[in-house]
N, C-alpha and C positions, 0 to 999 in steps of 0.2 A: 768515266767516274762523277764527274763534274755535272755531266746530262743528268744522270741517275738523282744525284742529290738536288739539283735545281728542278726537277721535276714534281719530286717528293714533297720539297719545301713549298713550291709555289703552289701544290695541289692540296696542301694543309691552310693556306691563308684563309683566314675569318675577316680579318679588318681590310677594308679597302685604302688604309692609309700605311698599311706596311710596306718594307721594300721587296721587293721581287729580285730573282736572280734571271739572267738571261741565258737561254739554254745555247752550248756552244753546237758547231756544227763540227763535224770529222772531214780533214781533207785528207784524201789518200797520200802517202807520201809526206806529207805536213804534220799531220795531228790535229789538233783539237782549235778553233779559232771562235772567239767570241764577237758578237756583233759590235759595230761601233758604240761606244758608252754614250754618244752625242745625240743616237737616234735613238738607241732602247730606251724605254720607260722606266723610271728609277722605283715607281711606287705602282701598285694594282690599279688604283684608279684611274691612274694614266693611260695603262693599258686599257682598260675597259671602255675609258671614253673614246678610243679607237675605235670601236663598233660602230660609232655614228660619228663619224668626221666631220667638221663644222669648218676649219679654215684650212687655208693652203700648205701650210705647215702640218698636220694631222695628215694630209694625203698622201704629201713628200714623206712623212715618216713609213706609214703603209706603204709606199712603194719602195721603200730602202729596206724594209724588214722583209718584203715578200722576196725582193731581189736575193736578200743574204741568204733566208732561208730557201730559195729557190721552190716558192708556192705559187 
């Protein structure tokens, strides 16, 4: 349910300074798991800026998020 809520809320964002919600993943036998809050961007503009990473930290965040979401 949290995943549906996060997708719906994030999909309606019109303000890039608005807070976003992380999409949890489901792990068989363990349930929902959220990404580490230290790596997941808190605001839409932070997530958007990762489309064009410029720092080593940006690349590390992308790497960590891609591992978490298995993409």
